[in-house]
N, C-alpha and C positions, 0 to 999 in steps of 0.2 A: 439981525440979532435982536431978540426981544427979551427984556428983563422981566422977571416975575419973582414974587416973594412967597415964601411958604412958612408954615408953622410946623416944626418938627413933631412928628407923632410920638417920638420917644422922650425927648427932653423938653419940648415946648418952646425952644428957641426959634427966633425968626432968622431966616437966611434968604439971600438973594442969589439967583442963578440966571444964566443966559441961555436962551434956546438957539442952537446953531442951525437947526432945521425946523420948519413949521410942523413936521410930523413927529418931532421928538416929544417923548412923554415928560410930564412935569415930575420933578422929584418930590418925595414925601418925607425924606429925612435930610438932616443938615450935614451928616458925615457918614462915612462907612462904619464907624464905631457904633453909631446909633442904629444902623441897619442890623449889625450883629446882635446888639443888645435887644432890639425888638424881636428878633427871632428867639431869644431866650426869655421872653416874657412869660407871664403866668399861663396864658391860654395855650401857648406853644408847649410849655412844660407839661401841662395836664394832658394834652393830646399825646405827647411822646411817652408819658408814663404808661398810658394804656397800651401803647405799642410794645414797650419794653417788658411788659408783663408776659407777653407771649414768648416762650423759650425758642421757638423756631426763628422768630425775628432777631433775637439776640445772637443766635449762632450765625445767621446770615450777615449781620453787621460786623461781627468781630472776627470770625474765622475766615482766613484766606485759603483758597484751594488752588492746587496746580492743575492746569488744563492744557491740552495740546491743540494747536490749531494748524491747519494746512493753508498756506498762503495762496490765495486765488491767482496771484500774479506770477510767482515763480515756482509754486508747487512744493516749497520746502516746508518741513515740519519744525515747529518751535514751541517750546513750553513756556508758559507764563504763570505767574502766581498772583492771584487776585480774586475777584468776585465774578465768576462766569455766569451766575444766575442774573446778574444785572446786565441789561442790554447796553447801557451806556459805558460800562467799565470793561466789557469783554472786547478783547482785541481780535482783529480779523486778519491782519497782515503781519509779516515778519519784520518789517522796517517801514520807516516813513517814505523812503524812495519807492518801495513797491506800492504803497497806498496811493501816492501821487501819480505814478505811471498808470495804475489800473483805473483810477477815477478819470484821468485825462483821456484814456482810450474810450471809456464809456461816453464821456461828454463829446468826444470827437465824432462818434457814430451818429450823433444827432445832426441832421442836415442844417437846421436853422443855426445851431451854435457854431457849426463848422463854417458857414457863410459869414457870420458875424466876426469870428476870430480871424478868418483869412483876410477879410476886407480891412479889419483894424491893423493887422500885421503889415499888409501891403502899404497902407497909408503911412504907418510909422517908419517903414524901411525906405520909403521914397523921399523922406525929408532930408535936408542938408545936415541938420544937427546929428541925426542918426549916422549918416555916412562919415562925418568927421569923428564922432566918437568911436565908430568901428575901426577907422584907420588908426586912431591913437591906441586902441586896445589890442587890435589884431596885428601885432608886430611879427617879425620873422622868428624871434625866439618863442613867441607864443605858438606859432604854427608848428615849429619843431617839437615843442613839448606836447602839444595835442596829438601830433602824429605818433610820437613814441608811446603815449598813454593808450591810444587806440590799438597800436600794434601789440603791446603787451597784453591788453585785455583780450584781443582776438586769439593770441597764442594760448592763453590760459584756458579759453573755451575749447579750443581744438585739442588741447592735451588730454581732455577728458574723453576716454574712448567711447563711452555710452552716448555722449552728446554728439561726437563726430559721426558715429555710425547712424544715429537718428537723422542728422542733417543730410548725410549722403543718401539715405533711403528716401527721405522726403523730396530731395532734389531729383532723384531718378524717377520718382512718381510724377512730379510736375512736368518733367521734360517730355513725357509721353502724351500729355494732354494737348488737344488742338489749340487751346487758348495760349499755351506757352509758345507753340510753334509760330502762331500768327504774330504774337508780340515780338518774338525773336526776329521774324522777317522784317517787321516794321523798323526795328533798330538797326538794320543793315542799310545804312544810307549810302555807303560807298562800296557797293558790290557790283561787279567784281573789282578787287583792288588792282592797283597798277602792276605789281608782280604777277598776279593771277592772269591779268589780261595779256601780258607779255608771253607768259608760258602758253596760254591758249592759242595765240597767234603762231607760236613756234610749233605746237603740235599739229596745227592745220597745215603748216608748210611741209611737214614731213609725212603728211597723209595718215596721221593717227586719229581715228574718229572718236576722240574723247568728247564727252558732254560735260559742260560746266553745271554742277549741282550745288556749288557752295552758297547759293542764295536760299537754301532750305527747301528746294523743290523735291529733293529725294533724301530719305534718311535710311540708314542701316542701323536698325535697333534704335538706340538713343543718340547716335553720333551722325554728323553730317560731313562727309568728305568734300573735297573741292572738285575733283574730276573723276569720271567713271567711264570705263569701256565695258558695257554690260556683256557683250558676246565673249570677250576674253576673260571676264571676271577680274579686271585689274582696276586699281585706284591710284590716283596721284594726289598727294597732299603738298600744298605750297605753304612752307613755314617761314615766318619772319624771325630773324635771329633776335630781335628785340623782345618778342612776345613768347617765344617757345625755346625749349632747350632739348638736348639729346635724350634726357631721361623720359620724355614723353613718347619716344618712338616705339620702344619695345611693347609697352602695354597696348598702344593703339594698333600696332600691326597684329598683335595676338587677338585683339578684339575683332578686327575685320577678318582675320584668318578663320575664326570660328564660324563666320558666315560664308566662307569659301572664296574670299577675295585676297589677291596679292596686292601689296601696297608699296609704293615708291614715295620717298620723302625728298623734296627738293627745297633747298634753302634759297633765300632771296639773293644772297651774294653770289650764288652759282650762275645766275643769269648773266653776269658780266663776261664769263668765258663760255661762249656758245659751243665751241668745238668739244670741250670737256663735257658739257651738258648733253650734247647729242650722243656722245659715247656712252654716257650713263643711261640714257633712254634706250639705246640699242641693246645694251647689256641686259637691261631689265626685261625687255620684250623677247629676247632670244632665250633667256634662262627662266625657268619656272621657280622663282624664289619668293619666299614670303615677304622679304624686304631686301632692298639693295641700297646700301649706304656707301657714299663716296668717301674714299680715304682722303684725309686732309694732307 
């Protein structure tokens, strides 16, 4: 902290200030009022008089115009009233949240800034103080409220038919790319699953030459079934009751039927009764059905 004295250029008084940083500029006025008064001195007024004699300049300074902008973050249109001919006053985003998210994405693309932020965040998160604060803030009530907020937000997005159709179209396009298939294969750490392995052993015991393709080795269109018998054009899907429901069966069987395949769906709880499961498999292979569902 270095103290220095100045003589105010407006009122002539002496004042003392302290420098917080060595690169900080020295002040020229004793107060903010003197700064405003200095801007209104004779030299400034003479210069402004010349500008105000121009009628175009007067219109620009006094008249506000309505202008429409398209937010580069969300794509929405919004009207503002102001001075669009001034670069500093013209708005580019519909809200502050869009501005922050857009600018953060641009900054995150920079590799150097990304490394600095990631290292700083990791250091901050590994400290004990941060962990204690997170435990104190992130309570069970907070988790429930955040989950409800995210659920309602996602529902609002999917209620929009245009947004939902666009998301489905983009997802179908990405599923056909080889990059998606490779990433999907890497994510399958526990393939085949325990129910799939039990069913595969059972099929080998009864001499049904099914091939396991649930690891992404073979695709039918944009879908990956679990088992295939290519000569008989038959498929078997192993469904877990926790992850799937009966509403998924009809559209999936119809999808595979368009490619000329018959599909059988087996639930994980059906593996407990082997006799009933064998009867279901025999009925499926004797009859040429598009799908064979077991009665509860």
